C-alpha positions in Angstrom: 124.9 23.6 8.3 126.2 23.2 4.8 129.7 21.7 4.8 129.8 19.9 1.5 133.5 19.5 0.3 133.3 17.4 -2.9 134.3 18.7 -6.3 131.9 20.3 -8.7 130.6 18.1 -11.5 129.6 19.1 -15.0 125.9 18.7 -13.9 126.5 21.0 -11.0 128.1 23.7 -13.3 125.2 23.3 -15.7 122.6 23.8 -13.0 124.5 26.8 -11.7 124.6 28.4 -15.2 121.0 27.7 -15.9 119.8 29.2 -12.6 121.9 32.3 -12.9 120.8 32.9 -16.5 117.2 32.4 -15.6 117.4 35.0 -12.8 119.2 37.5 -15.1 116.5 37.0 -17.8 113.6 37.3 -15.3 115.0 40.4 -13.6 116.4 38.7 -10.4 119.8 38.9 -8.9 122.8 36.6 -8.9 122.7 36.4 -5.1 119.2 34.9 -5.3 120.5 32.4 -8.0 123.4 31.4 -5.7 121.0 30.9 -2.8 118.8 28.7 -4.9 121.7 26.6 -6.3 123.2 26.3 -2.8 119.9 24.8 -1.5 119.7 22.4 -4.4 123.3 21.2 -4.0 123.7 21.5 -0.3 126.4 24.1 -0.7 126.8 27.7 0.6 125.8 30.7 -1.4 129.4 31.9 -1.2 130.7 28.7 -2.7 128.3 29.0 -5.5 129.2 32.6 -6.1 133.0 31.8 -6.1 132.4 28.9 -8.6 130.4 31.1 -10.9 132.9 33.9 -11.0 136.1 31.8 -11.1 135.1 29.0 -13.5 131.6 29.0 -15.0 131.0 32.6 -16.0 133.7 32.8 -18.8 132.1 29.8 -20.6 128.7 31.6 -21.0 129.6 35.2 -22.0 127.2 35.1 -25.0 124.4 33.5 -23.0 124.8 36.2 -20.3 124.5 39.0 -22.9 121.5 37.3 -24.4 119.8 37.0 -21.0 120.5 40.7 -20.2 119.1 41.7 -23.6 116.0 39.6 -22.9 115.5 41.3 -19.5 115.9 44.7 -21.1 113.3 44.0 -23.7 110.9 42.5 -21.1 111.2 45.6 -18.9 110.5 47.9 -22.0 107.5 45.8 -23.0 106.0 46.0 -19.4 106.6 49.7 -19.3 104.9 50.3 -22.6 101.9 48.1 -21.6 101.6 50.2 -18.4 101.2 53.5 -20.2 97.6 54.7 -20.8 96.3 55.0 -24.3 96.5 58.6 -25.6 93.5 60.3 -27.3 92.7 63.5 -29.0 89.6 65.1 -30.8 89.4 66.7 -34.2 86.3 68.5 -35.6 83.5 66.1 -36.2 85.9 63.2 -35.7 87.0 61.5 -32.5 89.3 58.5 -32.3 91.9 57.0 -30.0 95.5 56.0 -30.8 97.5 53.5 -28.9 101.3 53.6 -28.9 102.6 50.4 -30.5 106.0 49.1 -29.5 108.5 49.0 -32.3 110.2 45.6 -32.6 114.0 45.8 -32.9 115.7 43.0 -34.8 118.0 41.1 -32.4 121.8 41.2 -33.2 123.1 38.0 -34.7 124.8 35.7 -32.2 128.4 34.6 -32.5 129.5 31.3 -34.0 129.5 29.7 -30.6 125.7 30.2 -30.1 124.4 28.6 -33.2 121.7 26.8 -31.2 120.0 30.1 -30.5 120.5 31.8 -33.9 117.3 32.7 -35.7 115.2 32.8 -32.5 113.7 36.0 -31.4 115.3 37.0 -28.1 112.0 38.0 -26.5 110.7 34.5 -27.2 113.7 32.4 -25.8 112.6 29.6 -23.5 114.4 27.6 -20.9 114.7 24.7 -23.3 116.6 27.0 -25.8 119.1 28.0 -23.1 119.5 24.3 -22.0 120.2 23.2 -25.6 122.7 26.0 -26.0 124.5 25.0 -22.8 124.5 21.4 -23.7 126.0 22.1 -27.1 128.8 24.1 -25.5 129.6 21.1 -23.1 129.4 18.6 -26.0 131.8 20.7 -28.1 134.3 20.7 -25.3 134.0 16.9 -24.9 134.7 16.4 -28.7 137.8 18.6 -28.5 139.1 16.5 -25.6 138.6 13.3 -27.6 140.4 14.8 -30.6 143.3 15.8 -28.4 143.5 12.3 -26.9 143.4 10.7 -30.4 146.1 13.1 -31.6 148.4 12.1 -28.7 147.8 8.4 -29.4 148.7 8.9 -33.1 151.9 10.7 -32.1 152.9 7.8 -29.8 152.1 5.2 -32.5 154.2 7.2 -35.1 157.1 7.3 -32.7 157.0 3.5 -32.1 156.8 2.9 -35.9 159.9 5.1 -36.5 161.8 3.1 -33.8 160.8 -0.2 -35.5 161.9 1.1 -39.0 165.3 2.1 -37.5 165.7 -1.4 -36.0 164.8 -3.1 -39.3 167.3 -0.9 -41.2 170.1 -1.9 -38.8 169.3 -5.5 -39.2 169.3 -5.1 -43.0 172.7 -3.4 -43.0 174.1 -6.2 -40.8 172.8 -8.9 -43.2 174.3 -7.0 -46.1 177.7 -7.0 -44.4 177.5 -10.7 -43.6 176.5 -11.5 -47.2 179.6 -9.5 -48.5 181.9 -11.5 -46.3 180.4 -14.8 -47.5 180.7 -13.7 -51.1 184.4 -12.8 -50.6 185.1 -16.2 -49.0 183.3 -18.0 -51.8 185.3 -16.2 -54.5 188.6 -17.1 -52.6 187.6 -20.7 -52.6 186.8 -20.6 -56.3 190.2 -19.1 -57.0 192.0 -21.7 -55.0 190.2 -24.5 -56.8 191.0 -23.1 -60.2 194.6 -22.7 -59.3 194.9 -26.3 -58.1 193.2 -27.5 -61.3 195.7 -25.7 -63.5 198.7 -27.0 -61.5 197.4 -30.5 -61.7 197.0 -30.3 -65.5 200.6 -28.9 -65.8 202.0 -31.8 -63.8 200.2 -34.4 -65.9 201.7 -32.9 -69.0 205.2 -32.9 -67.5 205.3 -36.3 -65.9 202.7 -38.9 -66.7 204.4 -41.6 -64.5 204.5 -39.7 -61.2 201.6 -38.3 -59.3 202.1 -34.7 -58.3 202.2 -33.8 -54.7 200.9 -30.5 -53.4 200.7 -28.6 -50.2 198.9 -25.5 -49.1 200.8 -22.6 -47.7 199.6 -20.3 -44.9 197.8 -18.0 -47.5 195.7 -20.8 -48.8 197.6 -21.3 -52.1 198.6 -24.7 -53.4 202.2 -25.3 -54.3 203.9 -28.3 -55.8 206.2 -30.4 -53.5 209.5 -31.1 -55.2 210.5 -34.8 -55.2 
């Protein structure tokens, strides 16, 4: 009894698609394809049918159309080969004509089926279908990698913005500290210049007494009266 419960892998989906397309192309039924895949994967035919209709079928619309067209051309070719050659007689001349099938140019495939473009539909082999399916899976993998890379770049950009904001805050803080230091330095220079001028004035007034100074609460020097 088939009781397999594990998830479907990409290889399982590819086998299911290849088998269904082969049965369509060769004139078989999808039920036969589901039975064949079920035996190969130890799954029930119903499980294979549900997987095909719910997930896999939408990915291979172009390949399904191509397989149905191939089946139609194959049936037409077999029917034409089964018809007997027609003949007729004219005076003093007798010949036989055989109906020759008219080849119809296949419609161009969509951009998603570039692997099969330029190939006559009545000459498509299993390798062509496999290459087409593999190219579809590879394209999906590339899109997934690009999405992951895009998300990584977005995260990196966000981190860089946070770092820039942090550095700008540090720079503004340093500018403020530098402004305070500059103001203190200018205040000290003014006090020293004022003290120097007062000392010169005292020397001119009294050369025998040394002037005495004191600093008030505002940092200014003032002469102490004797």
